[in-house]
C-alpha positions as CSV (number, residue, x, y, z in Angstrom):
1,X,154.2,-0.9,1.9
2,X,151.6,0.7,-0.2
3,X,152.0,1.8,-3.8
4,X,150.6,5.2,-2.9
5,X,151.8,8.2,-0.9
6,X,149.6,8.9,2.1
7,X,149.4,12.7,2.0
8,X,148.2,13.1,-1.7
9,X,145.9,10.1,-1.2
10,X,144.3,12.0,1.8
11,X,143.9,15.1,-0.2
12,X,142.3,13.2,-3.2
13,X,139.8,11.6,-0.8
14,X,138.9,15.0,0.7
15,X,138.4,16.3,-2.8
16,X,136.1,13.5,-3.7
17,X,134.0,14.1,-0.5
18,X,133.9,17.8,-1.2
19,X,132.7,17.1,-4.8
20,X,130.0,14.9,-3.5
21,X,129.0,17.2,-0.7
22,X,128.4,19.9,-3.2
23,X,125.8,17.9,-5.1
24,X,122.4,16.9,-4.1
25,X,122.2,13.1,-3.5
26,X,121.3,11.4,-6.8
27,X,119.0,8.3,-7.0
28,X,120.6,5.0,-7.3
29,X,121.2,3.9,-10.9
30,X,119.6,0.5,-11.3
31,X,122.8,-1.0,-13.1
32,X,125.4,-0.1,-10.4
33,X,126.5,-2.1,-7.3
34,X,129.5,-1.0,-5.2
35,X,131.8,-3.4,-3.3
36,X,134.8,-2.8,-1.0
37,X,137.1,-5.2,-2.6
38,X,137.6,-7.1,-5.8
39,X,136.7,-10.6,-4.5
40,X,133.2,-9.3,-3.7
41,X,133.0,-8.3,-7.4
42,X,133.6,-11.9,-8.4
43,X,130.6,-13.1,-6.5
44,X,128.3,-10.3,-7.7
45,X,129.5,-10.9,-11.3
46,X,128.8,-14.7,-11.0
47,X,125.4,-14.3,-9.4
48,X,124.1,-11.7,-11.9
49,X,125.9,-13.1,-15.0
50,X,127.8,-9.8,-15.1
51,X,124.4,-8.1,-15.6
52,X,125.3,-5.2,-13.3
53,X,128.2,-2.7,-13.3
54,X,130.2,-3.4,-10.2
55,X,132.4,-0.4,-8.8
56,X,135.3,-1.7,-6.8
57,X,136.4,0.8,-4.1
58,X,140.0,-0.7,-3.6
59,X,141.7,-1.6,-6.9
60,X,143.9,-4.7,-6.9
61,X,147.5,-4.0,-6.0
62,X,146.4,-1.3,-3.6
63,X,146.6,-1.3,0.2
64,X,143.1,-1.3,1.8
65,X,144.5,0.3,4.8
66,X,145.7,3.5,3.0
67,X,144.0,3.7,-0.2
68,X,141.5,6.7,-0.7
69,X,138.9,6.3,-3.5
70,X,139.0,8.7,-6.4
71,X,136.1,11.3,-7.0
72,X,134.8,9.0,-9.8
73,X,134.7,6.0,-7.5
74,X,132.8,8.0,-4.9
75,X,130.4,9.2,-7.5
76,X,129.8,5.6,-8.5
77,X,129.1,4.8,-4.9
78,X,126.7,7.5,-4.5
79,X,124.8,6.1,-7.7
80,X,124.8,2.5,-6.5
81,X,121.7,0.6,-5.4
82,X,123.8,-1.6,-2.9
83,X,127.2,-1.3,-1.1
84,X,128.6,-4.5,0.0
85,X,131.2,-3.9,2.8
86,X,133.6,-6.2,4.5
87,X,134.2,-5.0,8.2
88,X,136.6,-2.6,9.5
89,X,138.8,-1.6,6.5
90,X,140.7,1.6,7.1
91,X,139.9,3.4,3.9
92,X,136.2,3.4,4.5
93,X,136.2,5.5,7.7
94,X,136.4,8.7,5.8
95,X,133.1,8.3,4.1
96,X,131.0,5.3,5.6
97,X,129.3,7.5,8.3
98,X,128.0,9.8,5.4
99,X,126.8,7.1,3.1
100,X,123.2,7.6,3.9
101,X,123.5,11.3,3.4
102,X,125.3,10.9,0.0
103,X,122.8,8.2,-1.1
104,X,119.6,7.9,0.9
105,X,118.3,5.0,-1.2
106,X,121.3,2.7,-1.0
107,X,121.1,-0.7,0.7
108,X,124.2,-0.9,2.8
109,X,125.3,-4.4,3.5
110,X,128.0,-4.9,6.1
111,X,128.9,-8.6,5.7
112,X,130.6,-8.7,9.0
113,X,127.2,-8.5,10.7
114,X,126.3,-11.9,9.4
115,X,129.2,-14.1,10.7
116,X,131.2,-14.7,13.9
117,X,133.9,-12.0,13.7
118,X,137.5,-12.6,15.1
119,X,138.0,-9.7,17.6
120,X,140.8,-8.5,19.9
121,X,142.1,-5.4,21.0
122,X,142.3,-2.4,18.6
123,X,144.9,-3.3,16.1
124,X,147.2,-0.5,15.0
125,X,148.8,-1.2,11.7
126,X,151.0,1.9,11.7
127,X,149.3,3.3,8.4
128,X,145.9,2.1,9.3
129,X,144.0,0.1,12.0
130,X,141.2,-2.2,12.4
131,X,138.5,-0.7,14.4
132,X,137.8,-2.6,17.6
133,X,140.5,-5.1,16.8
134,X,138.1,-6.8,14.1
135,X,140.0,-8.9,11.5
136,X,138.5,-7.9,8.2
137,X,139.7,-10.8,6.0
138,X,136.4,-12.7,6.3
139,X,136.3,-13.5,2.5
140,X,139.6,-15.8,2.7
141,X,137.7,-18.7,4.3
142,X,135.4,-20.9,2.1
143,X,133.5,-21.7,5.3
144,X,132.7,-18.0,5.8
145,X,131.7,-17.5,2.1
146,X,129.1,-20.3,2.4
147,X,127.4,-18.2,5.1
148,X,127.8,-14.9,3.1
149,X,126.7,-15.9,-0.4
150,X,122.9,-16.2,0.7
151,X,123.2,-12.7,2.1
152,X,124.6,-11.3,-1.2
153,X,122.1,-13.0,-3.2
154,X,119.1,-11.9,-1.1
155,X,120.4,-8.2,-1.1
156,X,120.6,-8.4,-4.9
157,X,117.0,-9.8,-5.1
158,X,115.7,-7.1,-2.9
159,X,117.2,-4.2,-4.9
160,X,117.0,-5.9,-8.4
161,X,113.9,-8.0,-8.4
162,X,113.8,-8.3,-12.2
163,X,117.0,-10.4,-11.8
164,X,115.5,-12.9,-9.4
165,X,115.3,-15.9,-11.8
166,X,118.9,-15.5,-12.9
167,X,120.1,-14.9,-9.3
168,X,118.4,-18.1,-8.1
169,X,119.7,-20.2,-11.0
170,X,123.4,-18.9,-10.6
171,X,123.3,-19.1,-6.9
172,X,123.1,-22.9,-7.0
173,X,126.1,-23.2,-9.2
174,X,128.1,-20.6,-7.3
175,X,127.2,-22.1,-3.9
176,X,128.3,-25.6,-5.1
177,X,131.6,-24.1,-6.3
178,X,132.3,-22.7,-2.8
179,X,131.2,-25.9,-1.1
180,X,133.5,-28.0,-3.3
181,X,136.5,-25.8,-2.2
182,X,135.3,-25.9,1.4
183,X,135.2,-29.7,1.3
184,X,138.7,-29.8,-0.4
185,X,140.0,-27.5,2.4
186,X,138.5,-29.7,5.1
187,X,140.1,-32.8,3.5
188,X,143.5,-31.2,3.2
189,X,143.3,-29.9,6.7
190,X,142.5,-33.4,8.1
191,X,145.6,-34.8,6.5
192,X,148.3,-32.2,7.5
193,X,151.2,-33.3,9.4
194,X,151.9,-29.7,10.4
195,X,149.3,-27.0,10.9
196,X,151.5,-23.8,11.5
197,X,152.5,-21.4,8.6
198,X,153.9,-18.0,8.6
199,X,152.4,-15.0,6.8
200,X,153.7,-11.4,6.5
201,X,150.4,-9.6,7.0
202,X,147.8,-11.9,8.8
203,X,145.2,-12.2,6.1
204,X,144.3,-15.8,6.7
205,X,143.0,-15.6,10.3
206,X,139.5,-17.0,9.4
207,X,140.8,-19.7,7.1
208,X,143.1,-20.8,9.9
209,X,140.3,-20.7,12.5
210,X,137.8,-22.5,10.4
211,X,140.2,-25.4,9.2
212,X,142.1,-25.9,12.6
213,X,145.5,-24.3,11.5
214,X,147.7,-21.7,13.2
215,X,148.7,-18.6,11.5
216,X,152.0,-17.0,12.6
217,X,152.3,-13.2,11.6
218,X,155.7,-11.6,10.8
219,X,154.2,-8.3,11.1
220,X,154.0,-7.0,14.7
221,X,151.1,-4.8,15.6
222,X,150.9,-3.8,11.9
223,X,154.4,-2.7,11.5
224,X,157.6,-4.1,10.1
225,X,159.2,-6.5,12.7
226,X,162.2,-5.3,14.7
227,X,165.5,-7.1,14.5
228,X,164.9,-8.8,17.8
229,X,161.3,-10.0,16.8
230,X,162.8,-11.3,13.4
231,X,165.4,-13.3,15.4
232,X,162.6,-14.7,17.7
233,X,160.5,-15.6,14.6
234,X,163.5,-17.5,13.1
235,X,164.2,-19.4,16.4
236,X,160.5,-20.2,16.6
237,X,160.2,-21.4,13.0
238,X,163.3,-23.6,13.5
239,X,162.0,-25.1,16.7
240,X,158.6,-25.8,15.2
241,X,159.7,-26.8,11.8
242,X,157.4,-24.2,9.9
243,X,157.9,-24.9,6.4
244,X,155.9,-22.1,4.7
245,X,155.8,-18.4,4.6
246,X,153.1,-16.5,2.7
247,X,153.8,-13.0,1.4
248,X,151.1,-10.8,-0.2
249,X,151.9,-9.0,-3.5
250,X,151.7,-5.5,-2.0
251,X,154.2,-6.0,0.7
252,X,157.9,-6.0,0.8
253,X,159.2,-9.5,0.5
254,X,162.7,-9.0,2.1
255,X,161.8,-9.9,5.7
256,X,160.0,-13.0,4.6
257,X,163.0,-14.0,2.5
258,X,165.3,-13.4,5.5
259,X,163.3,-15.8,7.7
260,X,163.1,-18.3,4.8
261,X,166.9,-18.2,4.3
262,X,167.5,-18.8,8.0
263,X,164.9,-21.6,8.4
264,X,164.6,-23.3,5.0
265,X,161.0,-22.4,4.7
266,X,159.4,-21.8,1.3
267,X,158.1,-18.3,0.4
268,X,154.9,-18.4,-1.6
269,X,153.1,-15.3,-2.8
270,X,149.4,-14.9,-2.4
271,X,146.8,-12.2,-3.5
272,X,144.0,-11.9,-1.0
273,X,142.6,-8.9,-2.9
274,X,142.6,-10.8,-6.3
275,X,139.4,-10.8,-8.3
276,X,139.4,-14.6,-9.1
277,X,138.5,-15.9,-5.7
278,X,138.3,-19.6,-6.6
279,X,141.8,-19.4,-8.1
280,X,143.2,-17.8,-5.0
281,X,141.6,-20.5,-2.7
282,X,142.8,-23.3,-5.1
283,X,146.2,-21.9,-4.9
284,X,146.2,-21.9,-1.0
285,X,144.9,-25.6,-1.1
286,X,147.6,-26.7,-3.5
287,X,150.3,-24.8,-1.3
288,X,149.1,-26.5,2.0
289,X,149.0,-29.9,0.3
290,X,152.6,-29.3,-1.1
291,X,154.3,-27.9,2.1
292,X,152.3,-28.9,5.1
293,X,151.5,-32.5,4.3
């Protein structure tokens, strides 16, 4: 399901860590911030007016469960003034415990510590797992991003005080943008005639919680569904008249298409790891209005 073969990736990650281990930690470069995923780069870019270099640890089109950062990405991380992390992404486990050793001056901001996380049993996704059963997809809910934007802005002010005026000015505009999408999502949710949708990989857990919807995952315990589970999903979708199936661009569309063919549901592609966060949320809102109202 990933564009990468796991064994070479693992070796690449070890090589990057070995390279960093052989060097003394360098002082943070004032112009570099690292983020775990591209949507966080969007918010840093908007707040700073693209005044800082932003190092994204997982490129778009990659699986956050299996991707191993390159030596260059790790070097950029070791040079960064801040690392913004979303909770419990599998690729981070190889280096997150050594982050302070690699860069003693870095401000490590775990955004999951600032919201109410959705937890469960440890979730094994076959090629990766979410530690402690924490769902990491916090950024896909506008309600959550309203809570997190002040955290991101305050961290940037702390490390880059020379940008304070620009950060404060841009913050008002970006907050208003998120709030408008939040209000649109609330309005759409209040008018839905059906609240259930299917999705291959459960990336909309926080959005479903915050806007009174129900996400039904085709994946089962992080793995391709068995034939028996597919048949059960098809029966459930028919019984509940589920009209919509989301599929992420990095996953195989065949199982989603099979369910759609048997139920008449519409398959819609989404990109939770896309850089243009407002565009992705607007796409979701338009899709809900089209298929669930």
